[in-house]
gemmi code that builds the backbone of each chain (N, CA, C; Angstrom):
import gemmi

chains = {
    "A": [
        ("MET", (143.054, -48.766, 69.648), (144.077, -47.967, 69.107), (143.611, -47.891, 67.642)),
        ("ALA", (143.107, -48.804, 67.002), (142.624, -48.856, 65.578), (141.615, -47.823, 65.202)),
        ("GLY", (140.767, -47.731, 66.266), (139.595, -46.805, 65.974), (139.846, -45.327, 66.387)),
        ("SER", (140.987, -45.066, 67.075), (141.257, -43.737, 67.430), (141.584, -42.764, 66.408)),
        ("HIS", (140.997, -41.785, 66.191), (141.284, -40.775, 65.156), (142.669, -40.261, 65.190)),
        ("SER", (143.235, -39.816, 66.201), (144.536, -39.224, 66.265), (145.653, -40.130, 65.760)),
        ("GLN", (145.372, -41.552, 66.148), (146.327, -42.521, 65.936), (146.224, -42.884, 64.314)),
        ("ASP", (145.058, -42.761, 63.642), (144.913, -43.163, 62.308), (145.623, -42.077, 61.218)),
        ("LYS", (145.606, -40.824, 61.823), (146.278, -39.700, 61.179), (147.871, -39.885, 61.081)),
        ("ARG", (148.459, -40.779, 61.701), (149.999, -40.841, 61.778), (150.334, -41.399, 60.437)),
        ("PRO", (151.667, -40.723, 60.140), (152.070, -41.037, 58.580), (152.387, -42.483, 58.539)),
        ("LEU", (152.284, -43.079, 57.341), (152.492, -44.544, 57.044), (153.844, -44.300, 56.174)),
        ("SER", (154.495, -45.677, 56.284), (155.656, -45.837, 55.628), (155.402, -46.044, 54.049)),
        ("PRO", (156.159, -45.485, 53.316), (155.899, -45.507, 51.685), (155.521, -46.874, 51.371)),
        ("HIS", (154.538, -46.965, 50.295), (154.158, -48.500, 49.930), (154.872, -48.718, 48.583)),
        ("LEU", (154.594, -50.023, 48.266), (155.235, -50.427, 47.053), (155.439, -49.633, 45.795)),
        ("GLN", (154.277, -48.631, 45.496), (154.248, -48.104, 44.344), (155.386, -46.876, 44.134)),
        ("VAL", (156.013, -46.454, 45.276), (156.821, -45.391, 45.209), (158.251, -45.930, 44.968)),
        ("TRP", (158.466, -47.286, 45.130), (159.874, -47.669, 44.951), (160.193, -48.080, 43.563)),
        ("ARG", (161.406, -47.618, 43.157), (161.903, -48.128, 41.738), (162.090, -49.877, 41.957)),
        ("TRP", (161.555, -50.509, 41.131), (161.675, -51.988, 41.197), (163.234, -52.290, 40.849)),
        ("HIS", (163.765, -52.979, 41.907), (165.357, -53.610, 41.652), (165.252, -55.108, 41.981)),
        ("VAL", (165.913, -55.957, 41.510), (165.759, -57.302, 41.519), (165.760, -57.859, 42.853)),
        ("THR", (166.384, -57.391, 43.812), (166.582, -58.106, 45.274), (165.177, -57.868, 45.918)),
        ("MET", (164.375, -56.736, 45.458), (163.130, -56.413, 46.000), (161.975, -57.458, 45.508)),
        ("ALA", (162.387, -57.652, 43.881), (161.313, -58.389, 43.282), (161.522, -59.853, 43.624)),
        ("THR", (162.745, -60.484, 43.975), (162.900, -61.728, 44.404), (162.283, -62.120, 45.717)),
        ("SER", (162.210, -60.938, 46.714), (161.685, -61.288, 48.001), (160.181, -61.305, 47.620)),
        ("ILE", (159.457, -60.342, 46.957), (158.132, -60.365, 46.877), (157.822, -61.787, 46.000)),
        ("PHE", (158.497, -62.210, 44.992), (158.336, -63.424, 44.199), (158.222, -64.751, 45.232)),
        ("HIS", (159.225, -64.610, 46.054), (159.371, -65.736, 47.135), (158.099, -66.028, 47.869)),
        ("ARG", (157.653, -64.954, 48.451), (156.452, -64.915, 49.346), (155.160, -65.262, 48.333)),
        ("ALA", (154.923, -64.630, 47.218), (153.833, -65.092, 46.220), (154.079, -66.539, 45.729)),
        ("ALA", (155.333, -66.982, 45.637), (155.524, -68.348, 45.126), (154.999, -69.297, 46.177)),
        ("GLY", (155.541, -68.956, 47.418), (155.198, -69.638, 48.825), (153.681, -69.836, 48.812)),
        ("VAL", (152.942, -68.745, 48.527), (151.470, -68.789, 48.767), (150.893, -69.509, 47.532)),
        ("GLY", (151.489, -69.406, 46.463), (150.930, -70.154, 45.287), (151.155, -71.969, 45.474)),
        ("LEU", (152.276, -72.191, 46.167), (152.619, -73.566, 46.414), (151.555, -74.083, 47.445)),
        ("TYR", (150.632, -73.254, 48.185), (149.587, -73.851, 49.131), (148.555, -74.571, 48.188)),
        ("ILE", (148.258, -74.138, 46.923), (147.421, -74.553, 46.040), (148.196, -75.979, 45.519)),
        ("GLY", (149.329, -75.784, 45.274), (150.201, -76.927, 44.709), (150.226, -78.074, 45.711)),
        ("ALA", (150.246, -77.760, 47.007), (150.312, -78.792, 48.003), (149.067, -79.718, 47.988)),
        ("ALA", (147.794, -78.682, 47.789), (146.446, -79.209, 47.717), (146.213, -80.005, 46.370)),
        ("ILE", (146.786, -79.580, 45.320), (146.830, -80.400, 44.071), (147.534, -81.858, 44.143)),
        ("LEU", (148.664, -81.836, 44.822), (149.666, -82.980, 45.116), (148.898, -83.965, 45.979)),
        ("THR", (148.145, -83.596, 47.098), (147.511, -84.410, 47.995), (146.257, -84.883, 47.190)),
        ("GLY", (145.658, -83.989, 46.278), (144.708, -84.902, 45.562), (145.088, -85.884, 44.701)),
        ("TRP", (146.193, -85.600, 44.103), (146.859, -86.677, 43.286), (146.919, -88.001, 44.060)),
        ("LEU", (147.447, -87.789, 45.372), (147.742, -89.017, 46.214), (146.463, -89.606, 46.444)),
        ("VAL", (145.285, -89.016, 46.672), (143.755, -89.486, 46.916), (143.337, -90.140, 45.790)),
        ("ALA", (143.513, -89.595, 44.551), (143.130, -90.134, 43.192), (143.909, -91.487, 43.174)),
        ("LEU", (145.141, -91.417, 43.477), (145.994, -92.834, 43.349), (145.429, -93.791, 44.246)),
        ("ALA", (145.124, -93.476, 45.467), (144.557, -94.409, 46.572), (143.322, -95.000, 46.170)),
        ("SER", (142.405, -93.989, 45.265), (141.202, -94.428, 44.929), (140.999, -95.562, 43.767)),
        ("GLY", (142.074, -95.762, 43.066), (142.045, -96.706, 42.053), (142.456, -96.112, 40.618)),
        ("PRO", (142.629, -96.975, 39.692), (143.219, -96.492, 38.289), (141.921, -95.684, 37.604)),
        ("LEU", (140.742, -95.901, 37.865), (139.685, -94.998, 37.113), (139.660, -93.670, 37.566)),
        ("SER", (139.857, -93.382, 39.040), (139.820, -92.085, 39.423), (141.302, -91.331, 39.140)),
        ("TYR", (142.365, -92.182, 39.135), (143.599, -91.678, 38.859), (143.659, -91.166, 37.337)),
        ("ASP", (143.045, -92.019, 36.582), (143.071, -91.540, 34.935), (142.269, -90.311, 34.936)),
        ("GLY", (141.042, -90.207, 35.673), (140.336, -89.030, 35.811), (141.053, -87.810, 36.098)),
        ("TYR", (141.760, -87.969, 37.311), (142.346, -86.737, 37.740), (143.796, -86.352, 36.853)),
        ("MET", (144.338, -87.344, 36.373), (145.559, -86.952, 35.418), (144.806, -86.518, 34.138)),
        ("GLY", (143.520, -86.731, 33.825), (143.089, -86.122, 32.375), (142.696, -84.681, 32.813)),
        ("VAL", (142.391, -84.329, 33.992), (142.262, -82.825, 34.180), (143.606, -82.056, 34.351)),
        ("LEU", (144.442, -82.920, 34.930), (145.941, -82.223, 35.054), (146.677, -82.028, 33.823)),
        ("THR", (146.351, -82.826, 32.695), (147.059, -82.792, 31.489), (146.051, -81.982, 30.519)),
        ("SER", (145.025, -81.520, 30.768), (144.070, -80.633, 29.902), (145.011, -79.413, 29.818)),
        ("PRO", (144.814, -78.480, 28.717), (145.487, -77.403, 28.505), (145.575, -76.397, 29.775)),
        ("LEU", (144.346, -76.108, 30.347), (144.389, -75.284, 31.592), (145.153, -76.044, 32.726)),
        ("GLY", (144.980, -77.416, 32.843), (145.749, -78.008, 33.836), (147.211, -78.068, 33.740)),
        ("LEU", (147.440, -78.036, 32.375), (149.122, -77.969, 32.297), (149.653, -76.686, 32.386)),
        ("LEU", (148.786, -75.514, 32.218), (149.100, -74.167, 32.503), (149.401, -74.065, 34.109)),
        ("VAL", (148.317, -74.455, 34.879), (148.263, -74.403, 36.244), (149.694, -75.133, 36.717)),
        ("LEU", (149.861, -76.300, 36.191), (151.049, -77.153, 36.533), (152.373, -76.695, 36.355)),
        ("PHE", (152.404, -75.818, 35.180), (153.750, -75.282, 34.776), (153.930, -74.047, 35.878)),
        ("ALA", (152.737, -73.328, 36.104), (153.102, -72.225, 36.901), (153.440, -72.727, 38.604)),
        ("ILE", (152.946, -73.773, 38.796), (153.121, -74.211, 40.146), (154.683, -74.867, 40.295)),
        ("THR", (155.076, -75.537, 38.967), (156.494, -76.263, 39.007), (157.399, -75.030, 39.036)),
        ("ALA", (157.137, -73.919, 38.137), (158.072, -72.765, 38.072), (158.063, -72.050, 39.524)),
        ("ALA", (157.000, -71.912, 40.476), (156.860, -71.463, 41.568), (157.812, -72.231, 42.540)),
        ("ALA", (157.712, -73.703, 42.431), (158.437, -74.457, 43.311), (159.900, -74.496, 43.145)),
        ("CYS", (160.367, -74.338, 41.716), (161.777, -74.242, 41.373), (162.398, -72.898, 41.774)),
        ("TYR", (161.497, -71.859, 41.719), (162.129, -70.692, 42.191), (162.188, -70.584, 43.656)),
        ("HIS", (160.989, -71.059, 44.360), (161.075, -70.886, 45.874), (162.240, -71.730, 46.365)),
        ("LEU", (162.505, -72.951, 45.895), (163.572, -73.787, 46.113), (165.046, -73.055, 45.936)),
        ("ALA", (165.150, -72.412, 44.647), (166.405, -71.743, 44.338), (166.650, -70.631, 45.392)),
        ("ASN", (165.558, -69.689, 45.433), (165.537, -68.685, 46.371), (165.769, -68.992, 47.926)),
        ("GLY", (165.075, -70.182, 48.110), (165.287, -70.619, 49.637), (166.580, -70.822, 49.955)),
        ("ILE", (167.413, -71.452, 48.942), (168.871, -71.844, 49.159), (169.608, -70.525, 49.288)),
        ("ARG", (169.272, -69.579, 48.591), (169.865, -68.054, 48.605), (169.522, -67.617, 50.220)),
        ("HIS", (168.594, -67.695, 50.580), (168.217, -67.433, 51.943), (168.876, -68.155, 52.945)),
        ("LEU", (169.279, -69.332, 52.770), (169.917, -70.163, 53.791), (171.404, -69.738, 53.711)),
        ("VAL", (171.969, -69.218, 52.463), (173.193, -68.669, 52.289), (173.364, -67.339, 53.197)),
        ("TRP", (172.263, -66.595, 52.980), (172.172, -65.259, 53.891), (172.182, -65.735, 55.288)),
        ("ASP", (171.409, -66.673, 55.595), (171.372, -67.002, 57.127), (172.816, -67.235, 57.764)),
        ("ALA", (173.644, -67.904, 56.704), (174.980, -68.250, 57.207), (175.807, -66.925, 57.189)),
        ("GLY", (175.312, -65.769, 56.934), (175.987, -64.568, 56.789), (176.742, -64.240, 55.614)),
        ("LYS", (176.477, -64.874, 54.593), (177.293, -64.774, 53.334), (176.525, -64.158, 52.120)),
        ("GLY", (177.006, -63.465, 51.194), (176.304, -63.010, 49.944), (175.571, -61.837, 50.132)),
        ("PHE", (175.777, -61.012, 51.064), (175.086, -59.862, 51.232), (175.532, -58.574, 50.334)),
        ("GLU", (176.821, -58.627, 49.771), (177.348, -57.613, 48.944), (176.447, -57.232, 47.873)),
        ("PRO", (176.026, -55.946, 47.528), (174.872, -55.710, 46.642), (175.133, -56.415, 45.153)),
        ("LYS", (176.384, -56.271, 44.857), (176.692, -56.901, 43.504), (176.404, -58.513, 43.515)),
        ("VAL", (176.847, -59.124, 44.632), (176.375, -60.554, 44.671), (174.947, -60.935, 44.880)),
        ("ALA", (174.341, -60.011, 45.686), (172.782, -60.402, 46.001), (172.190, -60.024, 44.819)),
        ("THR", (172.431, -58.998, 43.818), (171.971, -58.839, 42.747), (172.089, -59.996, 41.580)),
        ("ALA", (173.158, -60.628, 41.490), (173.663, -61.545, 40.489), (172.918, -62.939, 41.119)),
        ("SER", (172.808, -63.106, 42.522), (172.106, -64.302, 42.945), (170.653, -64.197, 42.754)),
        ("GLY", (170.134, -62.845, 42.691), (168.598, -62.867, 42.528), (168.455, -63.222, 41.194)),
        ("TRP", (169.118, -62.659, 40.141), (168.894, -62.978, 38.872), (169.006, -64.488, 38.587)),
        ("ALA", (169.939, -65.017, 39.236), (170.111, -66.681, 39.043), (169.043, -67.413, 39.602)),
        ("THR", (168.402, -66.832, 40.709), (167.066, -67.559, 41.131), (165.989, -67.453, 40.152)),
        ("ILE", (165.743, -66.443, 39.591), (164.738, -66.041, 38.497), (164.900, -67.184, 37.322)),
        ("VAL", (166.199, -67.042, 37.030), (166.657, -67.991, 35.870), (166.250, -69.557, 36.205)),
        ("ALA", (166.771, -69.694, 37.520), (166.599, -71.180, 37.915), (165.059, -71.589, 37.896)),
        ("GLY", (164.228, -70.919, 38.375), (162.901, -71.093, 38.470), (162.378, -71.367, 37.012)),
        ("GLY", (162.549, -70.546, 36.143), (161.912, -70.739, 34.589), (162.770, -71.927, 33.964)),
        ("LEU", (163.963, -72.030, 34.309), (164.736, -73.167, 33.642), (164.441, -74.422, 34.184)),
        ("GLY", (164.202, -74.415, 35.550), (163.627, -75.803, 36.351), (162.437, -76.158, 35.862)),
        ("ALA", (161.452, -75.443, 35.728), (160.172, -76.032, 35.243), (160.195, -76.237, 33.983)),
        ("ILE", (161.161, -75.849, 32.943), (161.277, -76.385, 31.655), (161.844, -77.577, 31.633)),
        ("ILE", (163.036, -77.907, 32.518), (163.641, -79.132, 32.516), (162.722, -80.218, 33.053)),
        ("VAL", (161.695, -79.930, 34.214), (161.021, -80.827, 34.549), (159.858, -81.379, 33.622)),
        ("PHE", (159.358, -80.203, 32.765), (158.361, -80.680, 31.677), (158.989, -81.338, 30.615)),
        ("ALA", (160.082, -81.100, 30.332), (160.856, -81.778, 29.267), (161.134, -83.293, 29.475)),
        ("LEU", (161.452, -83.443, 30.823), (161.657, -84.817, 31.475), (160.037, -85.598, 31.436)),
        ("ALA", (159.204, -84.895, 31.811), (157.804, -85.563, 31.750), (157.516, -85.788, 30.415)),
        ("PHE", (157.739, -85.143, 29.482), (157.148, -85.537, 28.141), (158.095, -86.428, 27.505)),
        ("LEU", (159.557, -86.472, 27.893), (160.474, -87.370, 27.146), (160.315, -88.785, 27.642)),
        ("PHE", (160.166, -88.968, 29.016), (160.030, -90.200, 29.634), (158.817, -90.823, 29.831)),
    ],
    "B": [
        ("MET", (173.033, -53.149, 81.048), (172.547, -54.355, 81.797), (171.785, -54.052, 82.926)),
        ("SER", (172.270, -52.973, 83.969), (171.510, -52.667, 84.911), (170.279, -51.928, 84.721)),
        ("ASN", (170.188, -51.188, 83.533), (169.144, -50.565, 83.097), (168.080, -51.331, 82.424)),
        ("SER", (168.269, -52.564, 82.347), (167.471, -53.436, 81.578), (166.276, -53.674, 82.174)),
        ("LEU", (165.165, -53.831, 81.812), (163.894, -54.074, 82.530), (163.516, -55.628, 82.586)),
        ("ARG", (164.533, -56.334, 81.892), (164.209, -57.720, 81.741), (164.851, -58.365, 82.960)),
        ("THR", (164.084, -59.448, 83.541), (164.674, -60.188, 84.743), (165.837, -61.061, 84.310)),
        ("PRO", (166.659, -61.481, 84.935), (167.812, -62.313, 84.908), (167.098, -63.619, 84.322)),
        ("LEU", (165.962, -64.035, 84.977), (165.331, -65.544, 84.563), (164.888, -65.429, 83.110)),
        ("SER", (164.183, -64.327, 82.884), (163.650, -64.094, 81.320), (164.764, -64.084, 80.220)),
        ("ARG", (166.073, -63.474, 80.791), (167.164, -63.550, 79.961), (167.780, -64.840, 79.755)),
        ("ALA", (167.854, -65.554, 80.699), (168.378, -66.897, 80.695), (167.314, -67.897, 79.844)),
        ("ARG", (166.203, -67.802, 79.986), (165.323, -68.551, 79.193), (165.228, -68.166, 77.821)),
        ("GLY", (165.574, -66.771, 77.420), (165.737, -66.404, 76.022), (164.535, -66.707, 75.101)),
        ("LEU", (163.199, -66.442, 75.710), (162.234, -66.852, 74.755), (161.349, -65.459, 74.457)),
        ("GLY", (161.898, -64.384, 74.851), (161.331, -63.026, 74.457), (159.988, -62.945, 74.720)),
        ("SER", (159.216, -61.741, 74.286), (158.017, -61.375, 74.482), (156.986, -62.425, 74.072)),
        ("ALA", (157.155, -62.939, 72.879), (156.219, -63.958, 72.318), (156.247, -65.321, 72.800)),
        ("LYS", (157.208, -65.680, 73.681), (157.312, -66.814, 74.545), (157.781, -67.847, 73.650)),
        ("HIS", (158.133, -67.915, 72.192), (158.500, -69.080, 71.677), (159.873, -68.801, 71.147)),
        ("GLY", (160.678, -67.882, 71.556), (161.903, -67.625, 71.224), (162.126, -67.635, 69.773)),
        ("VAL", (163.141, -68.361, 69.317), (163.406, -68.260, 67.748), (163.007, -69.657, 67.119)),
        ("SER", (162.134, -70.329, 67.980), (161.805, -71.675, 67.347), (161.112, -71.672, 66.061)),
        ("HIS", (160.265, -70.648, 65.729), (159.529, -70.498, 64.380), (160.704, -70.354, 63.296)),
        ("PHE", (161.565, -69.564, 63.437), (162.714, -69.165, 62.610), (163.519, -70.713, 62.203)),
        ("ILE", (163.835, -71.258, 63.364), (164.585, -72.659, 63.233), (163.928, -73.543, 62.522)),
        ("HIS", (162.627, -73.776, 62.918), (161.807, -74.936, 62.346), (161.732, -74.423, 60.705)),
        ("GLN", (161.335, -73.269, 60.314), (161.248, -72.967, 58.977), (162.516, -73.392, 58.100)),
        ("ARG", (163.655, -72.936, 58.889), (165.080, -73.467, 58.115), (165.232, -74.633, 58.087)),
        ("VAL", (165.106, -75.477, 59.129), (165.405, -77.017, 59.110), (164.521, -77.661, 58.196)),
        ("THR", (162.797, -77.367, 58.113), (162.373, -78.055, 57.050), (162.673, -77.535, 55.859)),
        ("ALA", (163.094, -76.437, 55.516), (163.700, -76.100, 54.239), (164.794, -76.726, 53.829)),
        ("ILE", (165.665, -77.197, 54.667), (167.002, -77.884, 54.255), (166.340, -79.285, 53.973)),
        ("PHE", (165.631, -79.894, 54.652), (165.043, -81.376, 54.318), (164.254, -81.357, 53.043)),
        ("LEU", (163.464, -80.120, 52.723), (162.782, -80.197, 51.490), (163.666, -79.933, 50.348)),
        ("ALA", (164.599, -79.146, 50.578), (165.686, -78.778, 49.370), (166.156, -80.213, 48.860)),
        ("LEU", (166.078, -81.267, 49.768), (166.668, -82.816, 49.442), (165.301, -83.508, 48.911)),
        ("LEU", (164.286, -83.351, 49.564), (163.190, -84.440, 49.291), (162.476, -84.112, 48.032)),
        ("LEU", (162.256, -82.650, 47.736), (161.429, -82.416, 46.598), (162.201, -82.719, 45.249)),
        ("PRO", (163.334, -82.261, 45.266), (164.176, -82.790, 43.900), (164.189, -84.361, 43.927)),
        ("TRP", (164.476, -84.971, 45.019), (164.341, -86.645, 45.032), (163.131, -87.004, 44.435)),
        ("PHE", (161.868, -86.466, 45.105), (160.534, -86.984, 44.643), (160.283, -86.877, 43.199)),
        ("ALA", (160.501, -85.725, 42.726), (160.183, -85.125, 41.276), (161.225, -85.962, 40.399)),
        ("LEU", (162.484, -86.087, 40.579), (163.342, -86.824, 39.640), (163.179, -88.314, 39.619)),
        ("SER", (162.922, -88.819, 40.984), (162.646, -90.434, 41.006), (161.443, -90.575, 40.129)),
        ("LEU", (160.268, -89.889, 40.251), (159.054, -90.016, 39.529), (159.149, -90.031, 38.005)),
        ("LEU", (159.922, -88.901, 37.587), (160.050, -88.555, 36.405), (160.815, -89.569, 35.614)),
        ("LEU", (161.943, -90.062, 36.330), (162.997, -90.995, 35.536), (162.734, -92.298, 35.591)),
        ("SER", (161.920, -92.696, 36.799), (161.672, -94.179, 36.857), (160.317, -94.538, 36.692)),
        ("THR", (159.418, -93.716, 36.383), (158.082, -94.190, 36.055), (157.567, -93.363, 34.757)),
        ("ASP", (156.539, -93.944, 34.073), (156.009, -93.188, 32.899), (154.700, -92.456, 33.237)),
        ("GLY", (154.231, -92.452, 34.580), (153.203, -91.502, 35.055), (151.987, -92.271, 35.117)),
        ("SER", (151.944, -93.648, 34.637), (150.718, -94.289, 34.488), (150.356, -94.934, 36.028)),
        ("PHE", (148.964, -95.419, 36.059), (148.708, -95.845, 37.403), (149.691, -96.975, 37.926)),
        ("ASP", (149.788, -97.939, 36.995), (150.547, -99.181, 37.363), (151.776, -98.882, 37.793)),
        ("ALA", (152.471, -97.994, 36.919), (154.027, -97.492, 37.226), (154.062, -96.995, 38.570)),
        ("ILE", (153.172, -95.916, 38.925), (153.328, -95.169, 40.147), (152.777, -95.998, 41.326)),
        ("GLN", (151.830, -96.912, 41.204), (151.493, -97.857, 42.298), (152.750, -98.762, 42.608)),
        ("HIS", (153.597, -99.342, 41.563), (154.534, -100.091, 41.755), (155.625, -99.394, 42.483)),
        ("TRP", (155.888, -98.013, 42.135), (156.942, -97.154, 42.732), (156.588, -97.093, 44.307)),
        ("MET", (155.313, -96.594, 44.539), (154.853, -96.508, 45.909), (154.900, -97.758, 46.753)),
        ("GLY", (154.901, -98.881, 46.013), (155.008, -100.122, 46.694), (156.296, -100.501, 47.524)),
        ("HIS", (157.326, -99.722, 47.087), (158.624, -99.692, 47.610), (158.682, -98.955, 48.905)),
        ("PRO", (159.141, -99.496, 50.128), (159.002, -98.892, 51.470), (159.727, -97.460, 51.388)),
        ("PHE", (160.920, -97.548, 50.828), (161.732, -96.232, 50.855), (160.933, -95.109, 50.058)),
        ("ASN", (160.390, -95.493, 48.891), (159.583, -94.434, 48.374), (158.331, -93.957, 48.866)),
        ("ALA", (157.598, -94.887, 49.630), (156.395, -94.592, 50.363), (156.814, -93.618, 51.523)),
        ("ALA", (157.898, -94.013, 52.206), (158.336, -93.270, 53.428), (158.699, -91.813, 52.980)),
        ("GLY", (159.504, -91.742, 51.692), (160.078, -90.702, 51.406), (158.934, -89.721, 51.183)),
        ("THR", (158.059, -90.356, 50.304), (156.900, -89.302, 49.938), (155.932, -88.961, 51.194)),
        ("ALA", (155.923, -89.716, 52.173), (155.124, -89.385, 53.505), (155.982, -88.193, 54.079)),
        ("LEU", (157.336, -88.383, 54.334), (158.227, -87.356, 54.774), (157.931, -86.065, 53.939)),
        ("LEU", (158.108, -86.091, 52.738), (157.925, -84.942, 51.889), (156.639, -84.174, 52.264)),
        ("ALA", (155.576, -84.990, 52.185), (154.214, -84.273, 52.532), (154.299, -83.662, 53.950)),
        ("LEU", (154.892, -84.321, 55.087), (154.561, -83.787, 56.346), (155.487, -82.550, 56.520)),
        ("THR", (156.674, -82.869, 55.933), (157.701, -81.619, 55.937), (157.338, -80.433, 55.269)),
        ("GLY", (156.716, -80.741, 54.139), (156.344, -79.641, 53.184), (155.353, -78.904, 53.711)),
        ("LEU", (154.191, -79.537, 54.467), (152.799, -78.975, 54.909), (153.251, -78.219, 56.130)),
        ("TYR", (154.243, -78.788, 56.946), (154.541, -78.012, 58.179), (155.257, -76.662, 57.723)),
        ("HIS", (156.226, -76.841, 56.863), (157.053, -75.554, 56.273), (155.865, -74.496, 55.639)),
        ("MET", (154.919, -75.056, 55.018), (153.897, -74.322, 54.401), (152.994, -73.432, 55.463)),
        ("ARG", (152.822, -74.235, 56.404), (151.992, -73.585, 57.565), (152.805, -72.419, 58.029)),
        ("LEU", (154.029, -72.659, 58.342), (154.897, -71.646, 59.221), (154.788, -70.377, 58.307)),
        ("GLY", (155.113, -70.755, 56.839), (155.278, -69.651, 55.990), (153.995, -68.698, 55.777)),
        ("MET", (152.929, -69.440, 55.649), (151.462, -68.706, 55.603), (151.096, -68.050, 56.936)),
        ("GLN", (151.644, -68.422, 58.104), (151.323, -67.874, 59.213), (151.953, -66.569, 59.287)),
        ("VAL", (153.343, -66.358, 58.686), (153.996, -65.150, 58.604), (153.092, -64.149, 57.828)),
        ("VAL", (152.623, -64.742, 56.641), (151.967, -63.858, 55.738), (150.511, -63.369, 56.339)),
        ("ILE", (149.890, -64.189, 57.097), (148.603, -63.927, 57.641), (148.911, -62.719, 58.742)),
        ("GLU", (150.143, -62.892, 59.576), (150.318, -61.956, 60.769), (150.753, -60.641, 60.122)),
        ("ASP", (151.270, -60.789, 58.855), (151.798, -59.438, 58.159), (150.765, -58.589, 57.626)),
        ("TYR", (149.695, -59.361, 57.033), (148.755, -58.422, 56.407), (147.282, -58.488, 56.913)),
        ("ILE", (146.715, -59.399, 57.767), (145.623, -59.419, 58.199), (145.602, -58.895, 59.772)),
        ("THR", (145.051, -57.486, 59.826), (145.146, -56.880, 61.072), (143.996, -56.934, 62.064)),
        ("THR", (142.705, -57.228, 61.406), (141.590, -57.285, 62.358), (141.576, -58.497, 63.256)),
        ("PRO", (141.505, -58.420, 64.501), (141.819, -59.651, 65.289), (140.864, -60.925, 64.774)),
        ("LEU", (139.688, -60.675, 64.636), (138.763, -61.896, 64.300), (139.273, -62.409, 63.217)),
        ("ALA", (139.421, -61.447, 61.831), (139.743, -62.288, 60.714), (141.097, -62.907, 60.692)),
        ("ARG", (142.066, -62.256, 61.643), (143.296, -62.907, 61.860), (143.234, -64.388, 62.566)),
        ("THR", (142.184, -64.136, 63.610), (142.059, -65.639, 64.467), (141.647, -66.690, 63.496)),
        ("LEU", (140.731, -66.278, 62.682), (139.917, -67.299, 61.709), (140.992, -67.741, 60.596)),
        ("CYS", (141.872, -66.922, 60.200), (142.711, -67.203, 59.094), (143.761, -68.182, 59.783)),
        ("LEU", (144.293, -67.724, 60.876), (145.390, -68.683, 61.704), (144.823, -70.032, 62.046)),
        ("LEU", (143.454, -70.128, 62.505), (142.789, -71.339, 62.669), (142.715, -72.252, 61.506)),
        ("ALA", (142.452, -71.670, 60.375), (142.251, -72.265, 59.052), (143.581, -72.644, 58.649)),
        ("ASN", (144.669, -72.005, 58.880), (145.951, -72.294, 58.556), (146.613, -73.460, 59.492)),
        ("THR", (145.906, -73.739, 60.521), (146.278, -74.782, 61.286), (145.331, -76.182, 60.724)),
        ("ALA", (144.226, -75.802, 60.597), (143.146, -76.970, 60.048), (143.736, -77.519, 58.831)),
        ("ILE", (143.763, -76.670, 57.701), (144.111, -76.999, 56.403), (145.444, -78.105, 56.077)),
        ("PRO", (146.566, -77.422, 56.679), (147.669, -78.372, 56.649), (147.587, -79.722, 57.367)),
        ("ALA", (146.950, -79.450, 58.579), (146.671, -80.828, 59.492), (145.811, -81.782, 58.541)),
        ("LEU", (144.758, -81.280, 57.991), (143.882, -82.251, 57.277), (144.637, -82.801, 55.806)),
        ("LEU", (145.301, -81.829, 55.130), (146.213, -82.634, 54.153), (147.163, -83.453, 54.540)),
        ("ALA", (147.781, -83.334, 55.565), (148.808, -84.147, 55.960), (148.323, -85.651, 56.172)),
        ("LEU", (147.076, -85.573, 56.973), (146.516, -86.901, 57.265), (145.955, -87.589, 56.191)),
        ("VAL", (145.394, -86.793, 55.223), (144.800, -87.439, 54.113), (145.959, -88.032, 53.101)),
        ("ALA", (147.229, -87.204, 53.036), (148.205, -87.608, 52.206), (148.826, -88.906, 52.663)),
        ("VAL", (149.001, -88.833, 54.143), (149.810, -90.134, 54.690), (148.824, -91.387, 54.618)),
        ("LEU", (147.375, -91.226, 54.768), (146.446, -92.299, 54.611), (146.484, -92.848, 53.228)),
        ("SER", (146.501, -91.934, 52.258), (146.481, -92.345, 51.024), (147.864, -93.124, 50.574)),
        ("ILE", (148.965, -92.494, 50.888), (150.171, -93.339, 50.814), (150.191, -94.745, 51.329)),
        ("ALA", (149.771, -94.753, 52.649), (149.687, -96.094, 53.272), (148.691, -96.960, 52.570)),
        ("LYS", (147.501, -96.440, 51.980), (146.689, -97.326, 51.232), (147.171, -98.026, 49.863)),
        ("VAL", (147.984, -96.899, 49.114), (148.608, -97.412, 47.893), (149.773, -98.307, 48.288)),
        ("PHE", (150.477, -98.176, 49.351), (151.748, -98.935, 49.685), (151.123, -100.401, 50.142)),
        ("VAL", (150.084, -100.520, 51.005), (149.564, -101.859, 51.366), (148.987, -102.384, 50.173)),
        ("GLY", (148.238, -101.837, 49.237), (147.690, -102.502, 48.125), (148.603, -102.836, 47.057)),
        ("ALA", (149.762, -102.258, 47.076), (150.593, -102.370, 45.834), (151.143, -103.734, 45.872)),
    ],
}
model = gemmi.Model(1)
for chain_id, residues in chains.items():
    chain = gemmi.Chain(chain_id)
    for i, (resn, *xyz) in enumerate(residues, 1):
        res = gemmi.Residue()
        res.name, res.seqid = resn, gemmi.SeqId(i, " ")
        for name, pos in zip(("N", "CA", "C"), xyz):
            atom = gemmi.Atom()
            atom.name, atom.element = name, gemmi.Element(name[0])
            atom.pos, atom.b_iso = gemmi.Position(*pos), 0.0
            res.add_atom(atom)
        chain.add_residue(res)
    model.add_chain(chain)
structure = gemmi.Structure()
structure.add_model(model)
structure.setup_entities()
């Protein structure tokens, strides 16, 4: 089917660039992007456990990399992705229960998850540096 | 009903053409609910009760409840991650060979991370 010429000429559905961006569309795309990003986060967290199991020297070395400027930037992005994916995941669970589909409610909850993602990451970093 | 091409047996089994029914959907939601509890617990417990130093984390991980919770977080999270990435691969990678290779990698990587995480937690727990 894929190699057949007549099949390849069939019209395609409009792709991303033709749509006006609206918040419910953005939150859906961010949810998937954040989930993919958290794949790297899971690897970093597993690496942290390995460093912990390998003793104080490797643990301090690993933490040294994580707390370097680039390390902190990556950690902040992953923390924001985790907070956002968590908040929007709860929004999806509410949708699974059949509630919150009204356009105004869905738009408001969409903005709320974006705010929750940024705010959650700031709170986690504040706690990490205060304690 | 009489026009349906589905047999009464297939309708009773309710597994559809892909043969797994709604298990992928349900597993993703069930792991999501537990992760919504485990991840905030893990982050807040570490942030509030340790200073992030090796000694403090080792002491924290020496508590059975904390070690078990961290292992549960790793296993639940990595399974949820695998289910999610599977959908992404099936959506975007259409070449059969590339898709198969990606799906195999998406099975191997979470499995490897899960074993490494649990063994590391066990080692820290026993040594603490």
